[in-house]
C-alpha positions as CSV (number, residue, x, y, z in Angstrom):
1,M,11.1,-0.8,-17.2
2,T,9.7,-3.6,-15.0
3,P,7.3,-2.2,-12.3
4,K,8.7,-2.3,-8.8
5,K,6.8,-4.5,-6.4
6,P,7.1,-5.2,-2.7
7,R,8.1,-8.7,-1.7
8,E,5.0,-10.7,-1.1
9,R,6.1,-13.4,1.4
10,S,3.0,-14.1,3.5
11,D,5.0,-14.5,6.6
12,Q,6.9,-11.2,6.3
13,Y,5.6,-8.0,7.8
14,S,6.6,-4.8,6.1
15,N,6.1,-1.2,7.2
16,H,5.8,0.1,3.7
17,E,3.0,-2.5,3.1
18,V,1.3,-1.1,6.2
19,F,1.5,2.4,4.7
20,L,0.0,1.2,1.3
21,W,-2.8,-0.6,3.1
22,A,-3.5,2.3,5.4
23,M,-3.7,4.7,2.5
24,Y,-6.2,2.3,0.7
25,L,-8.3,2.0,3.9
26,L,-8.5,5.8,4.0
27,G,-9.8,6.0,0.5
28,G,-6.5,6.6,-1.3
29,A,-7.8,4.7,-4.4
30,D,-10.3,7.6,-5.0
31,R,-8.8,10.7,-3.5
32,D,-5.7,12.5,-2.1
33,V,-5.1,11.5,1.5
34,D,-3.1,13.6,3.9
35,V,0.1,11.9,5.0
36,E,-0.5,12.6,8.7
37,D,-3.8,10.8,8.5
38,I,-2.0,7.9,6.9
39,Y,0.6,7.9,9.6
40,M,-2.1,7.7,12.3
41,K,-3.8,4.8,10.4
42,C,-0.5,3.0,10.2
43,F,-0.1,3.2,14.0
44,E,-3.6,2.0,14.4
45,L,-2.9,-1.0,12.2
46,A,0.5,-1.9,13.6
47,P,1.1,-0.1,16.9
48,R,3.9,-2.3,18.1
49,R,5.9,-1.7,14.9
50,L,5.2,2.0,14.6
51,S,5.4,3.2,18.2
52,W,8.2,4.7,20.3
53,R,10.6,2.0,21.7
54,T,9.9,3.0,25.3
55,R,6.3,4.2,24.9
56,P,4.3,1.7,22.8
57,D,1.2,3.9,23.3
58,I,2.7,6.8,21.3
59,P,3.1,6.7,17.5
60,D,6.6,7.3,16.1
61,S,6.2,9.7,13.1
62,K,9.8,8.9,12.1
63,K,9.0,5.2,11.6
64,A,5.8,6.1,9.7
65,S,7.8,8.6,7.5
66,K,10.4,5.9,6.8
67,A,7.5,3.6,5.7
68,L,6.4,6.2,3.2
69,V,9.9,6.7,1.9
70,D,10.3,2.9,1.5
71,A,7.0,2.6,-0.3
72,E,7.9,5.3,-2.8
73,A,11.4,3.9,-3.3
74,K,10.4,0.2,-3.6
75,T,7.1,0.5,-5.6
76,D,5.4,2.6,-8.3
77,F,2.2,2.5,-6.4
78,I,2.0,6.0,-5.0
79,Y,1.1,9.3,-6.8
80,R,2.2,12.5,-5.0
81,P,-0.2,15.4,-5.9
82,H,1.8,17.7,-3.5
83,G,4.1,17.4,-0.5
84,H,1.4,16.7,2.1
85,A,-0.8,14.2,0.3
86,R,-0.6,10.8,-1.5
87,R,-2.9,8.7,-3.7
88,L,-2.6,5.2,-5.1
89,T,-1.7,4.8,-8.7
90,K,-3.4,2.3,-11.0
91,Q,-0.6,-0.1,-10.3
92,G,-1.1,0.4,-6.6
93,I,-4.8,-0.3,-6.8
94,D,-4.1,-3.5,-8.8
95,W,-1.5,-4.6,-6.2
96,I,-3.9,-4.0,-3.3
97,S,-6.6,-6.0,-5.2
98,E,-4.3,-8.9,-5.7
99,N,-3.1,-8.9,-2.1
100,Q,-6.1,-7.8,-0.2
101,R,-6.8,-11.0,1.5
102,R,-3.2,-11.3,2.8
103,L,-3.2,-7.7,3.9
104,Q,-6.4,-8.1,5.8
105,V,-5.0,-11.1,7.6
106,M,-1.7,-9.4,8.4
107,Y,-2.7,-5.9,9.2
108,G,-6.4,-5.9,10.1
109,K,-9.8,-6.5,8.6
110,D,-10.8,-2.9,8.1
111,I,-13.1,-2.3,5.1
112,A,-12.2,0.6,2.8
113,P,-15.0,3.1,2.0
114,P,-16.8,2.3,-1.2
115,P,-15.4,4.0,-4.3
116,L,-17.0,7.2,-5.6
117,T,-18.9,5.3,-8.3
118,N,-21.4,8.1,-9.0
119,E,-18.7,10.7,-9.3
120,Y,-16.8,8.4,-11.7
121,V,-19.8,8.0,-13.9
122,Q,-20.4,11.8,-13.9
123,R,-16.7,12.5,-14.8
124,T,-16.9,9.9,-17.6
125,K,-20.1,11.4,-19.0
126,R,-18.5,14.9,-19.0
127,I,-15.6,13.7,-21.0
128,K,-17.6,11.6,-23.5
129,N,-20.0,14.6,-24.1
130,H,-17.0,16.9,-24.7
131,L,-15.7,17.8,-28.1
132,I,-12.4,16.2,-27.2
133,W,-14.1,12.8,-27.4
134,S,-14.9,13.4,-31.1
135,C,-11.2,14.1,-31.6
136,F,-10.3,10.9,-29.8
137,K,-12.7,9.0,-32.1
138,G,-10.9,10.4,-35.2
139,K,-12.4,13.9,-35.9
140,A,-9.5,16.3,-36.4
141,H,-9.4,19.6,-34.6
142,E,-6.6,22.1,-34.5
143,D,-7.1,22.9,-30.8
144,E,-6.9,19.4,-29.3
145,F,-4.5,20.4,-26.6
146,V,-6.8,23.3,-25.4
147,L,-9.9,21.1,-25.7
148,L,-8.2,18.3,-23.6
149,A,-7.3,20.8,-20.9
150,D,-10.9,22.0,-20.7
151,A,-12.2,18.4,-20.6
152,L,-9.8,17.6,-17.8
153,E,-10.6,20.8,-15.9
154,C,-7.1,22.3,-16.0
155,S,-5.3,24.6,-18.4
156,P,-2.7,24.1,-21.1
157,A,-0.3,26.0,-18.8
158,S,-1.0,23.8,-15.7
159,P,2.1,22.3,-14.1
160,L,3.2,18.8,-15.2
161,E,2.2,17.4,-11.8
162,T,-1.4,18.5,-12.4
163,W,-1.5,16.9,-15.8
164,M,-0.1,13.7,-14.5
165,G,-2.7,13.6,-11.7
166,R,-5.5,14.0,-14.4
167,F,-4.0,11.1,-16.4
168,T,-3.7,8.9,-13.3
169,E,-7.4,9.7,-12.5
170,L,-8.5,8.7,-16.0
171,D,-6.6,5.4,-15.6
172,R,-8.3,4.8,-12.2
173,I,-11.8,5.6,-13.4
174,G,-11.4,3.5,-16.6
175,M,-10.2,0.5,-14.6
176,F,-12.9,0.8,-12.0
177,L,-15.7,1.2,-14.5
178,K,-14.1,-1.4,-16.8
179,D,-14.5,1.1,-19.6
180,R,-12.0,0.2,-22.3
181,D,-12.7,3.3,-24.3
182,L,-11.8,5.5,-21.3
183,I,-8.6,3.6,-20.7
184,E,-7.6,4.1,-24.3
185,F,-8.6,7.8,-24.0
186,A,-6.1,8.1,-21.2
187,D,-3.3,7.0,-23.5
188,Y,-4.6,9.4,-26.2
189,A,-4.7,12.2,-23.7
190,R,-1.0,11.6,-22.7
191,K,-0.1,11.7,-26.4
192,V,-2.0,15.0,-27.0
193,H,-0.3,16.5,-24.0
194,R,3.2,15.5,-25.1
195,E,2.5,16.9,-28.6
196,G,1.0,20.1,-27.2
197,L,4.0,20.7,-25.0
198,T,6.3,20.2,-28.0
199,I,4.4,22.6,-30.2
200,N,4.3,25.3,-27.5
201,E,8.0,25.0,-26.5
């Protein structure tokens, strides 16, 4: 399936692009961001587009909500950990990186907070020092699924949404640190998870 992407005409303003840019500026590449905070940032970036028709000084939450709906429908750039928060997927971070100059020109020159580099390094170190890393490198172990859950700080019985969030986080950390092994580990982790679910059905 071909990834969905917003149209990228440099002369075309788009509320769902405002939403993606606002989420990035609030740190959505590294953490879950509350949708209400994103709505307010959207209004800050594009007040004339996202205000009441008769009161340009008041943000219109319906317009911001529609921007979120459009962003989720037209792209695969948003991960939803739960109903009140959003985070950028790896594809979303890549798209922001490719379009950052244009987005800054169109929607403001805010600078996103620096990524949580030290935290990324610590998480990577934890995984690489865990027994699951030996399994990834070829050492067989009968409890791979349980080991993986422990390494990713969840449980084998965690909801699918939790697991998907862990995999997205692995993708993000591997991409940011340019760690090919960790990127490959994310694929391995997805495979172990699928097989673990099948065995436990």
